[in-house]
C-alpha positions as CSV (number, residue, x, y, z in Angstrom):
1,X,-7.0,-6.6,8.3
2,X,-3.6,-6.8,6.6
3,X,-2.4,-3.6,8.4
4,X,-3.8,-4.9,11.7
5,X,-1.9,-8.1,11.5
6,X,1.4,-6.4,10.6
7,X,0.8,-3.9,13.5
8,X,0.4,-6.7,15.9
9,X,3.3,-8.7,14.6
10,X,5.6,-5.7,14.7
11,X,4.4,-4.7,18.2
12,X,5.0,-8.2,19.5
13,X,8.4,-8.3,18.0
14,X,9.3,-5.2,20.0
15,X,7.9,-6.7,23.2
16,X,4.8,-4.5,23.3
17,X,1.8,-5.7,25.3
18,X,-0.9,-7.2,23.0
19,X,-3.6,-5.5,25.1
20,X,-1.9,-2.1,24.4
21,X,-1.9,-2.8,20.6
22,X,-5.5,-4.1,20.1
23,X,-7.2,-0.7,20.6
24,X,-4.9,0.8,17.9
25,X,-6.1,-1.7,15.3
26,X,-8.5,-0.5,12.6
27,X,-12.1,-1.7,13.6
28,X,-12.9,-2.6,9.9
29,X,-10.1,-5.2,10.0
30,X,-10.7,-6.7,13.4
31,X,-11.2,-10.5,14.0
32,X,-11.6,-12.8,16.9
33,X,-8.2,-14.4,16.8
34,X,-6.2,-11.2,16.9
35,X,-5.2,-11.5,20.6
36,X,-3.6,-14.9,19.9
37,X,-1.2,-13.5,17.3
38,X,1.7,-13.1,19.9
39,X,2.1,-16.9,20.1
40,X,3.5,-17.1,16.5
41,X,7.2,-17.1,16.0
42,X,7.2,-18.1,12.3
43,X,4.9,-17.4,9.3
44,X,3.8,-21.0,9.3
45,X,2.8,-20.8,13.0
46,X,1.0,-17.5,12.3
47,X,-1.1,-19.1,9.6
48,X,-1.9,-22.3,11.5
49,X,-2.7,-20.7,14.8
50,X,-4.3,-17.4,13.8
51,X,-5.1,-16.8,10.1
52,X,-6.3,-20.2,8.9
53,X,-10.0,-19.3,9.5
54,X,-9.8,-15.7,8.4
55,X,-10.5,-14.2,4.9
56,X,-6.7,-13.6,4.6
57,X,-6.0,-17.4,4.6
58,X,-5.9,-17.8,0.8
59,X,-3.6,-14.9,0.4
60,X,-1.2,-16.0,3.1
61,X,-0.3,-19.3,1.4
62,X,2.6,-17.7,-0.4
63,X,4.0,-16.3,2.9
64,X,4.3,-19.6,4.7
65,X,7.9,-20.5,5.7
66,X,9.8,-21.6,8.8
67,X,11.9,-18.5,9.0
68,X,11.7,-16.5,12.2
69,X,9.6,-13.3,12.0
70,X,11.9,-10.3,11.8
71,X,11.6,-6.8,10.3
72,X,12.5,-7.9,6.8
73,X,10.2,-10.9,6.8
74,X,7.3,-8.8,8.2
75,X,7.7,-6.3,5.3
76,X,7.8,-9.2,2.8
77,X,4.6,-10.6,4.3
78,X,2.9,-7.2,4.2
79,X,3.7,-6.7,0.5
80,X,3.0,-10.3,-0.5
81,X,-0.5,-10.0,1.1
82,X,-1.2,-6.7,-0.6
83,X,0.0,-8.1,-3.9
84,X,-2.4,-11.1,-3.7
85,X,-5.3,-8.9,-2.4
86,X,-4.9,-6.3,-5.2
87,X,-4.7,-8.9,-7.9
88,X,-7.8,-10.8,-6.6
89,X,-9.7,-7.5,-6.2
90,X,-8.8,-6.4,-9.7
91,X,-9.9,-9.8,-11.1
92,X,-13.2,-9.6,-9.3
93,X,-13.9,-6.0,-10.4
94,X,-13.1,-6.9,-14.0
95,X,-16.0,-9.4,-14.0
96,X,-18.6,-6.9,-12.9
97,X,-18.8,-4.9,-16.1
98,X,-20.0,-1.4,-16.8
99,X,-18.8,1.7,-15.1
100,X,-17.8,-0.2,-12.0
101,X,-15.2,-2.1,-13.9
102,X,-13.9,1.0,-15.6
103,X,-13.6,3.0,-12.4
104,X,-12.3,0.3,-10.1
105,X,-9.8,-1.2,-12.5
106,X,-8.3,2.2,-13.1
107,X,-8.0,2.8,-9.3
108,X,-6.6,-0.6,-8.5
109,X,-4.2,-0.5,-11.5
110,X,-2.8,2.8,-10.1
111,X,-2.5,1.4,-6.6
112,X,-0.6,-1.6,-8.0
113,X,1.8,0.6,-10.0
114,X,2.4,2.9,-7.0
115,X,3.3,-0.1,-4.8
116,X,5.7,-1.4,-7.4
117,X,7.5,2.0,-7.6
118,X,7.6,2.4,-3.8
119,X,8.7,-1.2,-3.2
120,X,11.6,-0.7,-5.7
121,X,12.8,2.6,-4.2
122,X,12.5,1.4,-0.6
123,X,14.5,-1.8,-1.4
124,X,17.7,0.1,-2.3
125,X,20.3,-0.4,0.3
126,X,18.6,-3.4,1.9
127,X,19.2,-7.2,1.8
128,X,16.2,-7.7,-0.5
129,X,17.4,-9.4,-3.7
130,X,16.1,-8.3,-7.2
131,X,14.4,-11.7,-7.6
132,X,12.6,-11.4,-4.3
133,X,11.7,-7.8,-5.0
134,X,10.1,-8.8,-8.3
135,X,7.9,-11.3,-6.6
136,X,6.3,-8.5,-4.5
137,X,5.1,-6.5,-7.5
138,X,1.3,-6.6,-8.1
139,X,0.7,-7.7,-11.7
140,X,-2.5,-5.9,-12.4
141,X,-1.3,-2.4,-13.2
142,X,-0.2,-0.5,-16.4
143,X,3.4,-1.3,-15.6
144,X,2.8,-5.1,-16.2
145,X,4.7,-6.7,-17.7
146,X,7.4,-4.5,-19.4
147,X,7.6,-1.8,-16.7
148,X,7.8,-4.3,-13.9
149,X,10.6,-6.2,-15.6
150,X,12.6,-2.9,-15.9
151,X,11.9,-2.0,-12.3
152,X,13.1,-5.4,-11.1
153,X,16.6,-4.6,-12.6
154,X,16.8,-1.1,-11.2
155,X,19.7,-0.3,-8.9
156,X,19.1,3.4,-8.1
157,X,16.4,6.1,-8.1
158,X,17.3,7.5,-11.4
159,X,16.7,4.1,-13.1
160,X,13.3,4.1,-11.6
161,X,12.7,7.5,-13.0
162,X,13.7,6.3,-16.4
163,X,11.0,3.6,-16.2
164,X,8.4,6.2,-15.2
165,X,9.4,8.3,-18.2
166,X,7.8,5.7,-20.5
167,X,4.4,6.2,-18.9
168,X,2.6,9.5,-19.5
169,X,0.6,9.3,-16.3
170,X,3.7,8.7,-14.1
171,X,6.4,10.8,-15.7
172,X,4.9,14.2,-14.3
173,X,4.9,12.7,-10.8
174,X,8.6,12.0,-10.8
175,X,9.5,15.2,-12.7
176,X,7.7,17.3,-10.0
177,X,9.0,15.4,-7.0
178,X,11.8,16.5,-4.7
179,X,12.9,16.9,-1.1
180,X,14.0,20.5,-1.2
181,X,12.2,23.5,0.3
182,X,8.8,24.1,-1.4
183,X,9.0,20.8,-3.3
184,X,6.6,17.9,-2.8
185,X,7.8,14.4,-2.1
186,X,7.1,11.5,-4.5
187,X,4.7,10.1,-1.9
188,X,2.7,13.4,-1.9
189,X,2.7,13.4,-5.7
190,X,1.2,9.9,-5.7
191,X,-1.4,11.0,-3.2
192,X,-2.4,13.9,-5.4
193,X,-2.8,11.6,-8.4
194,X,-4.9,9.2,-6.3
195,X,-7.2,12.1,-5.2
196,X,-7.8,13.0,-8.9
197,X,-8.6,9.4,-9.8
198,X,-11.0,9.1,-6.9
199,X,-12.7,12.4,-7.7
200,X,-13.2,11.3,-11.3
201,X,-15.2,8.3,-10.0
202,X,-18.0,10.7,-9.1
203,X,-18.2,11.9,-12.7
204,X,-20.1,8.7,-13.6
205,X,-23.4,7.3,-12.3
206,X,-24.9,4.0,-11.3
207,X,-21.7,2.2,-10.3
208,X,-20.1,0.8,-7.1
209,X,-16.8,2.5,-7.5
210,X,-18.0,5.6,-5.7
211,X,-18.0,3.7,-2.4
212,X,-14.3,2.8,-2.8
213,X,-13.5,6.3,-3.9
214,X,-15.3,7.9,-0.9
215,X,-13.4,5.7,1.5
216,X,-10.0,6.6,-0.1
217,X,-10.8,10.3,-0.1
218,X,-11.8,10.0,3.6
219,X,-8.4,8.4,4.3
220,X,-6.7,11.3,2.6
221,X,-8.8,13.7,4.7
222,X,-7.5,12.0,7.8
223,X,-3.9,12.3,6.6
224,X,-4.5,16.0,6.0
225,X,-5.9,16.5,9.6
226,X,-2.9,14.7,11.0
227,X,-0.5,16.8,9.0
228,X,-2.1,20.1,10.1
229,X,-2.2,18.9,13.7
230,X,1.5,18.0,13.7
231,X,2.4,21.3,12.0
232,X,0.6,23.2,14.8
233,X,2.0,21.0,17.6
234,X,5.6,21.4,16.2
235,X,5.1,25.1,15.4
236,X,5.8,24.6,11.7
237,X,2.9,26.8,10.6
238,X,4.8,27.8,7.4
239,X,4.3,24.2,6.1
240,X,0.6,23.9,7.2
241,X,-0.7,24.5,3.7
242,X,1.3,21.5,2.3
243,X,-1.6,19.1,2.7
244,X,-3.3,17.4,-0.3
245,X,-6.4,19.3,-1.2
246,X,-9.7,17.4,-1.8
247,X,-12.3,18.9,-4.2
């Protein structure tokens, strides 16, 4: 639902027809008021006219302002919504107990940390201040609180890498990442780590985490298919094996 809202807002901002955008939305996140989203010019209007009766309403409270919707504000809204969603989901999973709590909290903590790293790196060279950036970090991962405090002060990629060096599960991801020929990007390294976490969910029995893990592995499978298709279409068959293997 979050991605659908951001897709519609961005499309409207670029003068795209709402009827052209609706079919591109994910069916799992569809809701009745989607077609009215083009009438909103500020986050406050978006909330009052469209989102007030949706499950996203409680998460959107921190996004309400009278500022016009532009590219920067849309990204801030996206990350603020994901922050609130992840923290709430983590809190809910921690109350279930048993293997479900163990599996889901590990998966959600990783997702929170990944978002913190990516938000920091993507903010370099933008108008986003350090204080505003810190407000976007989900506080349910292993980086909280010390790692997030250090990320909030980072000014360049190498400083982010120094923060990752303090965490055994993240240091290898940064050490093995690069943009040169034959190297995998940091994004791919994170995807590989995610696949391993989701695969490990199937090593335990009688818990609900397998449903989440199955869905996340399916998402990676879709990304793999898109990657292979684009390599074929663009005649880059030498890179066709650079997908993220599953099982």
